[in-house]
C-alpha positions as a Markdown table, in Angstrom:
| # | Residue | x | y | z |
|---|---|---|---|---|
| 1 | Met | 36.5 | -24.5 | 22.7 |
| 2 | Pro | 34.1 | -23.2 | 25.3 |
| 3 | Thr | 31.9 | -25.8 | 26.9 |
| 4 | Phe | 28.9 | -25.1 | 29.1 |
| 5 | Thr | 29.0 | -27.0 | 32.3 |
| 6 | Arg | 26.0 | -28.5 | 33.9 |
| 7 | Glu | 26.3 | -26.0 | 36.7 |
| 8 | Glu | 26.3 | -23.0 | 34.2 |
| 9 | Ile | 23.0 | -24.3 | 32.7 |
| 10 | Ile | 21.5 | -24.5 | 35.9 |
| 11 | His | 22.6 | -21.0 | 36.9 |
| 12 | Leu | 21.3 | -19.7 | 33.6 |
| 13 | Gly | 17.9 | -21.3 | 34.3 |
| 14 | Asp | 17.9 | -19.7 | 37.8 |
| 15 | Leu | 18.7 | -16.3 | 36.2 |
| 16 | Ala | 15.8 | -16.6 | 33.8 |
| 17 | Arg | 13.5 | -18.0 | 36.6 |
| 18 | Ile | 13.1 | -21.3 | 34.5 |
| 19 | Ala | 12.8 | -24.7 | 36.5 |
| 20 | Leu | 14.8 | -27.3 | 34.2 |
| 21 | Thr | 14.5 | -30.8 | 34.5 |
| 22 | Asp | 17.7 | -33.0 | 34.3 |
| 23 | Glu | 16.6 | -34.0 | 30.7 |
| 24 | Glu | 16.2 | -30.2 | 29.9 |
| 25 | Ile | 19.7 | -29.3 | 31.6 |
| 26 | Thr | 21.3 | -32.2 | 29.3 |
| 27 | Arg | 19.6 | -31.1 | 26.1 |
| 28 | Met | 20.4 | -27.2 | 26.8 |
| 29 | Gln | 24.0 | -28.0 | 27.6 |
| 30 | Ser | 24.3 | -30.0 | 24.2 |
| 31 | Glu | 22.5 | -27.4 | 22.3 |
| 32 | Leu | 24.5 | -24.3 | 23.7 |
| 33 | Asn | 27.8 | -26.2 | 23.2 |
| 34 | Val | 26.8 | -26.8 | 19.5 |
| 35 | Ile | 26.1 | -22.9 | 19.2 |
| 36 | Ala | 29.4 | -22.1 | 20.9 |
| 37 | Glu | 31.2 | -24.2 | 18.5 |
| 38 | Ser | 29.6 | -22.8 | 15.6 |
| 39 | Ile | 30.6 | -19.2 | 16.7 |
| 40 | Asn | 34.2 | -20.3 | 17.2 |
| 41 | Ser | 34.0 | -21.7 | 13.5 |
| 42 | Val | 33.0 | -18.3 | 12.3 |
| 43 | Gln | 35.5 | -16.4 | 14.3 |
| 44 | Glu | 38.3 | -18.6 | 13.1 |
| 45 | Val | 37.5 | -17.7 | 9.3 |
| 46 | Ala | 37.3 | -14.0 | 9.9 |
| 47 | Thr | 40.7 | -12.6 | 9.8 |
| 48 | Asp | 42.1 | -9.0 | 10.2 |
| 49 | Asp | 42.3 | -8.4 | 6.4 |
| 50 | Val | 38.7 | -9.1 | 5.8 |
| 51 | Val | 36.6 | -6.0 | 6.0 |
| 52 | Pro | 33.4 | -6.6 | 8.1 |
| 53 | Thr | 30.3 | -6.2 | 6.1 |
| 54 | Ala | 26.6 | -6.0 | 7.2 |
| 55 | Asn | 25.3 | -6.9 | 3.8 |
| 56 | Pro | 27.5 | -8.6 | 0.9 |
| 57 | Val | 25.6 | -6.7 | -1.8 |
| 58 | Pro | 26.0 | -3.0 | -1.7 |
| 59 | Leu | 22.5 | -1.5 | -1.1 |
| 60 | Glu | 21.4 | 1.7 | -2.6 |
| 61 | Ala | 18.2 | 3.6 | -1.7 |
| 62 | Tyr | 16.3 | 4.5 | -4.8 |
| 63 | Leu | 14.3 | 7.4 | -3.9 |
| 64 | Arg | 12.4 | 10.0 | -6.1 |
| 65 | Pro | 13.4 | 13.6 | -5.8 |
| 66 | Asp | 11.8 | 15.5 | -3.2 |
| 67 | Val | 10.2 | 18.2 | -5.3 |
| 68 | Pro | 7.5 | 20.5 | -3.8 |
| 69 | Val | 4.2 | 20.7 | -5.5 |
| 70 | Lys | 1.1 | 22.7 | -5.0 |
| 71 | Pro | -1.4 | 20.6 | -3.1 |
| 72 | Leu | -4.9 | 20.1 | -4.3 |
| 73 | Asp | -7.6 | 22.8 | -3.7 |
| 74 | Gln | -10.4 | 21.7 | -1.1 |
| 75 | Ala | -13.0 | 22.2 | -3.7 |
| 76 | Glu | -11.1 | 19.9 | -6.3 |
| 77 | Val | -10.9 | 17.1 | -3.6 |
| 78 | Leu | -14.4 | 17.3 | -2.6 |
| 79 | Ala | -15.6 | 17.4 | -6.0 |
| 80 | Ala | -14.2 | 13.8 | -6.5 |
| 81 | Ala | -16.0 | 12.4 | -3.3 |
| 82 | Pro | -19.2 | 10.6 | -3.6 |
| 83 | Ala | -20.8 | 12.5 | -0.9 |
| 84 | Thr | -19.9 | 15.8 | 1.0 |
| 85 | Glu | -21.5 | 18.0 | 3.7 |
| 86 | Asp | -20.2 | 21.3 | 5.0 |
| 87 | Gly | -16.8 | 21.0 | 3.3 |
| 88 | Met | -16.2 | 17.4 | 4.6 |
| 89 | Phe | -16.5 | 14.0 | 3.3 |
| 90 | Val | -19.6 | 11.9 | 4.4 |
| 91 | Ala | -18.8 | 8.3 | 5.2 |
| 92 | Pro | -21.2 | 5.6 | 6.5 |
| 93 | Gln | -21.2 | 5.2 | 10.3 |
| 94 | Ile | -19.3 | 2.1 | 11.3 |
| 95 | Leu | -19.6 | 2.3 | 15.2 |
| 96 | Gly | -23.0 | 1.9 | 17.1 |
| 97 | Glu | -24.4 | 4.5 | 19.2 |
| 98 | Glu | -22.8 | 3.0 | 22.3 |
């Protein structure tokens, strides 16, 4: 069971350029040891006969077939617009003159 020593916590704080108080060092040591114990528990369960999985439920991508279609003609698109000018959509100005 790996345990983090006080010196290791101080060293990690130095590497991260974080000044840790004595209380923070004690708390971090406790929290990191709990995390290390949890990882050990998971590693004990995993065996060579268990196939690693990224997702326990098989996922399948449901995509529509990629069928090329003829695009809309410019005149058809502009006919559906509320306002057009010189073959382009006309929209209200949203930015100032700045």
